[in-house]
N, C-alpha and C positions, 0 to 999 in steps of 0.2 A: 826452766824457762830463762830467757835473757834478762827480762825486766818484769816487775810486777805490773807496771802501767806504762804503756807507750802513749805519749801525748803528741798529737799531730797539730802543729801550729805553735810558733814561738812569739805570739803576741801576748798582751797582758793576761788574758784568761788562761792560756796554757802555762805561762810562767807562774802565775799565782797558784794554780792548782798544783803544779810541781812543788812549789815552795811549801804549801801545806802538807802535801803527802810526804815529802822528804823529812819535815819536822816531826812527822808521825812515824818515821822509820820505814817508809814504803819507797822502794826504788823506782825511779822513773828515767826515761830518756825522752828528749824533745826533738822532734823532726820539723824543720822549718824550710820552706821553699826559698825565701829571700835571704839576703845577707843581713847581718845585724845592723849595719849602717842604714840599710833601707828600712828595716823595721822601725828604727829610731828616728827616721826622717818623716814618718807619717804624721800629718797634722790631724789631731782628733779632739775628742771631748776635753772639757776642762772643769766640769762641775761634778763633785763627788757627793753622793748621799752620805748622811752621817753613818749609816750602817756599813757603807764601803770604807769609810775612814777607820771605823773600828775593826773591820776585817783586815785592813792593811797593818794596823797596829798589832793585831793578834798574830799575823804572819811574820812579824819582826822586820818590816820594811818601811817603817814610818818616820825614821829619824829626820830625813830631809823634808818630808811632808809636814811634820809638826813644826819644823823650823821655818819653812818657806811658804807653806800653804796659807791661803787667805780665807779665814772663816767669814761667812756671810749670814747675817741674821734675817735677811729678807731679800725681796726682789721688787722691781718696779714694772708694772704692766701699764701701758699707756694706750689711749684711744685719741688720736690727734694730740691736743694739748692737755687732755684730762689724764691725771696720774693716779694710779691705784697702787698703793703700797701694800704688799703682802708680807706681813711680819711673821716670819717662820718661828722665831724664838718665842714671841708672845702667844702664838696660836698653837704651837706643838711642843715647845720646850726644846726644840732641836735647831741645828744650823745645817748648812751645807759648806763644803770646802772647795775653793777654787784652786785646783792643782792639775796641771795638764796631764793627759794620758801618756804623752811622750815621757814625762818625768816619772810617772808610775812605772812604765816599762823599763826605763833605765835603772830605777831602784831595784826592780825585780831581777834584772840581768846581773847586777852586782851581787845581790844576795845569792842567786843561784850559782854564780861563779865561785863565791866563797864556800859554798857547800860542795863544790866539785861535780855538780850535775852535768851530764853529757848533753850538750845542745848541738845538734848537727844541722848546719846551714847548707844551702845549695841542694836540697833534696828535690828530686823529680820523680814523676810516674809512681806515686804511692798507690799501692793496692792493699786493701784490707780483706783478709780471708779468715775462714774457720771461726766465725763468730758464734757458732752453735756447738763448737767442739770444746774439749777440756782446756785447750789453750788457743788463744787467738794468734793470728800470724799477720805481720805487717812487712811488706817488701817495698823497696824503693831503689832508685838509681842515684848515685852520686859520683861525679867525676868519671862517668862512663862505666862504673862497676855496679853490679846488682847486689843488694844486701837484703837479708831476711832476719826479722826479729820475732821471737815468740814472747807472749805475755799473758797475764791473767785478764787484763782489761785494756781497752783502747779508749782514749778521750779525744773526741774530734773537736779541736779548738781552731780549726783552719779556715774559718770565715765563710762568707756567703758563697764564694766560688770554689771552695775546697772540695776534696774528694769524699769527706766523711758522710755528709748528708746524702750524697748520691750513691753511697754504698747500700743504703736502705732501699730495697726494691721499690720501684716507682708505684707499683700497685698497692704497696703497704704504707705509702706516705700520703699524708693529707697536708696540702700547702694552701695557705690563706695569704692573699696579697692585695694591697691597695697602693697603686702608684699615683703620686700626686703630680699635677701638670705644671710643676715649677721646681726650681732648685734654689739653693742658697749660694750666692757669690760671697766668699769670705776672703778677708785679707788679714794679714799680720802686719802690725806697724809698731815701731818703737816710739810710742807716744804715751802720755799718761791717760788713764781711763777717763771717759767723759762723766762717769758717775761712780760712786763707791760701791754700788751694787749693780747687778745686771739690769738692763732695760730691755723688755720685750715690747716692741712698738708696733701697734696697728695704726695704719694711716690710709688716707684715700689713695696714696701712691704705692701702697704695698707694705709688706712686713720688713722690719729691720730688727737686728739684735745687737746690742752693745755688751760685749763680754770682755774678759781680760785674762791674762796669764800671770802677770805680776804687775807691780806699780808702774812699770815702764814698758810694758808690752801688752797691746790690746789685740783682740780678735773681734772684728766687726763683720756683720753680714747684712746683705739686702736680698730680698726675694727677686728672682729673675726668671724669664722664660727658659725652658729647657733647651731652646735653640741657641741661646747665647753661649759664647766662649769667653774664657778669661781674657784673652787678648783683645776682645771687643771693648773691654773696660779699662780705660786709662785711670790712673790714680785720681786725676781731677774729676773725671766723670763719677767715679765711685763716691768721693767725698761730697760732691754736690747732691747726689741722690740720697746718700745716707743722712746728710744734714736735713733734708726736707722731710724725712720720714720720722725723725725723732722730735720730741716736744721742743718748742722754741727756746725754753730756758736751757735745755741741754745743748741745743745747737749753738747757742751763744757762747758756751764755754768749751766747745769742741776744739781740740788741738789736732791738726792734721799733719801728715808727714808721708814720706815715701813708703810704699808697701815693700815688705821683704818676702812675702809669699801671697799668691793669689790663686784661688781655685774655686770650682763650682761643684757642689754636692747635690745630686738629685735626692728627692725625698720619697721614701716608700715605707710602708708597714708590711712586714712579712713574718709569718710563723710557719714552721714545719713541725708536724707531729707524726710519730712519737719522738721523744728525745733519747730513747733507748732502743737498740736493736741487738739482741743477744748480749755479747760482751763489749759492745761499743756504746758510747754515750755522746750526745751532741751538747756543746757548751758555747755560749756566746753567739756571735754572728753566724756560726754554722747553723744555728737553729732559728734565729730571729733577728730582724732588723727593725728599728724604730726610727721615725723621723726625729731629728735632733731637737725639735721644739721643746720636748719635756726633759731633756738632759738625762736620758735613760739608757743609752746604748752600753757604755762601759759598766754602769751600775747593775744592769741586768746580768751581764757576764759575771760580775762579782757574786751576785746571788746564786747563779747556777753553780759556781765554784763552791759556795757554801754548802749547798745540798749534796753535790757530788762528792766533795771531800768527806763529809760525814758518812755517806753511804759506802765509800770505798774503805774507809777505816774500819767500819763495822764488818764488812765482808772479809777483808784481808787480815785483820787483827783479831776479830772475835768470831768469825765464822757465821755471821748473822747477815743474811741476804735481804732483810726487810727494807733497808734503805735503798738497795739496788732496785728492788721491785717497785718502790714508791717514787724513785727519782723523777721520772718523767711527769707524773701527775703533780707532785709538789712544786717542781720548777714551773710547769705550765700555768698553774694557778696564779702565781705571781706575775709571770710573763704577760698573761692576758689582761691583768689589771693595769700593768704599765702600758700596754698597747692602747687600752681605752683612754688613759690619761694623755698619752702623746697625741693620739688622734684628736681628742677634745681640744687640746692646746693648739694644734695645727689648724683645726677648723675655726677656732675662735679668733685667730690672729692673722690669717692670710686671706687675701682677695683671690677669688677664682675667676678666670677670664670669662667663663660661660655662666657665671652666676646671675640670677635675676634680682629684682629689687627686694623680693621677700628674703632671700639668703643674706643680703646686706643688712636688712633690718634685724634679722635674727642675730647676726654677729654683734650689732650695736646693742641689742637688748641683753645679750649674754654679758657683755662688758659692763653695761649699766647695772645689771643684777650683781655682778661681782663687786662693783664699787660700793654697793649699798648693803650687802649681806655678809655679816660675819661668818655665817654658816658656809656660804660659798667660798669665802676666803680660806676658811679652815680646811675645807675639802681639798682645795688646790694646794695649800701648804702641806697637808699630810701626805699627799701624793708626791710633791716635789722633793721633800726631805727624805722620802723613801718609806714604803710600807714595810712592816716587820718581815723578817725572813721566816 
C-alpha cells in the first residue's frame, strides 16, 4: 500500500493525528483542499482545555504554546452588572490556556514539515472507496491530474462540508442537529483586553463575550440576528453595542480601536453517528459541531485524535483491533457530554426572539443559582476545563 493512513483535511485535527502517528512510526499523507495560507487565515477558537494542552505537549508541539499561551484560572459570567466568578483552579485544580487555533495549526505545520510529512494542497474531487476491502482506496484530482492512493485506514478530518461523512451511506447515518436563531458577530482588534479573564455576559440587550488572543489582541463578540451581515456593523456600532452588554465597571475601562477582522458565525449543535465506517473514521468537525459558547470545538477534535491515535497504534503496531472497534462509542460518549454543556451554556446566556416571560425567568433563575451554589460552579468548571479522555 502507499501509506498506512490517508488523512483527509489539513486543519488542526488532521495535522495533530498525523503528528502522533508519525511519532509512533506510522506513515501518513495529508490531503487538503485549501492552500496553507488559507488554512492559516481562518479565525477560530482560542481557549484550550488542560487535556488539550497536555496532548500538544505529548505531541512535541508545545514550545511556543508554553512560551506565549496565557493560563487562566477562571472566568467571569455576568448577568447585567452581577458578576459570577468561576474559579477553575480552586474548584478543579486545573486551568485553561488561551492560545489561538491558528497558532496551534501553525505549530503543527512546522512540526510536520520537520518530519517530512507529505501534505498535498489544492486537492479536489476526493472519492473514498473499498472501505470494506483489505485496503482502502482514496482518489483525488490535483492540477487536472487524477491520483489514487491505497492505505490501511482513512481518517476523515475534512470538516462539516467535507466528503468523509457523506461517504457513509445516508441510510446508515444518524444525524442530530439544533440550529440556533442567531449568530455571533466577532471582531479582532489590537487593543488590551477589558479583563484579565474571559467575560461571558448576559444582558437585556443580548449576549456578549470578551475574549483575547494575547495581551494586545482581543476577540470580542455580540449576539446578532442571522439576517445581519458584517458590513452592516461599523466599528462604532459594534463598540457601542458591546459596551452596553458588559458590566458597567468593565465598560468603563474598555479600550476601543479599529477592527482588523470582522465576521459572523452562525451557531449550531450537530452530531453524526457512527464515527467509523469500515476502514474510515470521522474526526473533529466532520462528525460534530458545537456552538462556541462552551469553547469545545477544537478541544473535542483533540479528544477524537486521542482515541483514534491509540486505536490505530494498537491495530497497526500490535495487531489489536479492539480500539478500532471501540473508537466510535468512546469518542461519542465524550462528544455528547460536551454537546450538553455547550447547549446548556448557550441557553443560559442568550436571549431568544420568540421566548416568553417564563424562559427569561428560567435564565435569570439559572444564573442566580450559579451565583449562590458552589456545586453548580464546580459542575461548570469541571466541564469547562475539560472532562477526562
